[in-house]
C-alpha positions in Angstrom: 0.0 0.0 0.0 1.4 3.4 -1.0 1.7 6.2 1.5 0.1 9.5 0.8 2.3 12.5 0.8 2.0 14.3 4.1 0.7 17.8 4.2 4.0 19.0 5.7 5.9 17.7 2.7 3.5 19.4 0.2 3.7 22.6 2.2 7.6 22.6 2.0 7.4 22.2 -1.8 5.4 25.3 -2.5 7.1 28.5 -3.7 7.7 30.9 -0.8 9.6 33.5 -2.7 8.0 37.0 -2.3 7.1 38.7 -5.6 9.2 41.8 -4.7 12.4 39.7 -4.8 13.4 39.5 -8.4 16.6 37.6 -9.1 16.1 37.3 -12.8 19.0 39.6 -13.6 21.3 38.3 -10.8 24.8 37.1 -11.6 25.9 34.0 -9.8 29.2 34.4 -7.8 29.4 38.2 -8.3 30.8 38.8 -4.8 32.7 35.5 -4.5 36.1 37.0 -5.4 35.7 39.9 -2.9 34.7 37.4 -0.2 37.7 35.2 -1.0 40.1 38.1 -0.5 39.4 38.1 3.2 36.1 38.5 4.9 36.6 38.1 8.6 33.3 38.3 10.4 33.2 38.0 14.1 30.2 38.0 16.3 30.7 39.8 19.6 29.0 38.3 22.6 26.3 40.6 24.1 28.2 40.5 27.5 31.1 42.5 26.0 29.2 44.9 23.8 29.6 47.7 26.4 33.4 47.3 26.1 33.5 46.7 22.3 30.6 48.6 20.7 32.2 48.6 17.2 34.9 47.1 15.1 37.4 49.9 15.8 37.5 49.1 19.5 37.8 45.4 18.8 40.7 46.1 16.5 42.4 48.4 19.0 42.3 45.7 21.7 43.5 43.0 19.3 46.4 45.2 18.2 47.4 45.8 21.8 47.2 42.0 22.5 48.9 40.8 19.3 52.6 41.5 20.4 52.1 39.6 23.7 50.6 36.6 21.8 53.4 36.7 19.2 56.0 36.7 21.9 54.3 33.9 23.8 54.1 31.8 20.6 57.8 32.4 19.9 58.7 31.4 23.4 56.7 28.2 23.1 58.4 27.2 19.9 61.9 27.8 21.4 61.0 25.8 24.5 61.2 28.7 27.0 58.6 29.1 29.7 56.4 31.9 28.3 55.2 32.9 31.8 58.8 33.6 32.9 59.6 36.0 30.1 59.7 39.7 30.4 57.8 41.6 27.8 58.9 45.2 27.3 56.0 47.5 27.9 56.1 51.3 27.3 55.3 53.0 30.6 55.1 56.5 31.7 58.0 57.6 33.9 57.1 57.8 37.6 56.7 61.3 39.1 58.0 62.0 42.5 55.2 62.7 45.0 56.5 66.0 46.0 
């Protein structure tokens, strides 16, 4: 005995494209080359949006952290203990309290 097609299956097959979306003149892969050049999309968690509200602040923080990570990786490759290494940090000179 043959099964009848379920209503759900028939519902999924119908055309759900809205009439205002016209892709008749679309070009397939038009943005693929631009995407392949390097699209790095990152989703920032809602908990840190107050600290990183836009891409500029995220990039600023990553630029500050990048030298530390590079130094740490270099130390790991050479077999040194990365937590024992001194990383030069630019600091303001101390002022005498008076």
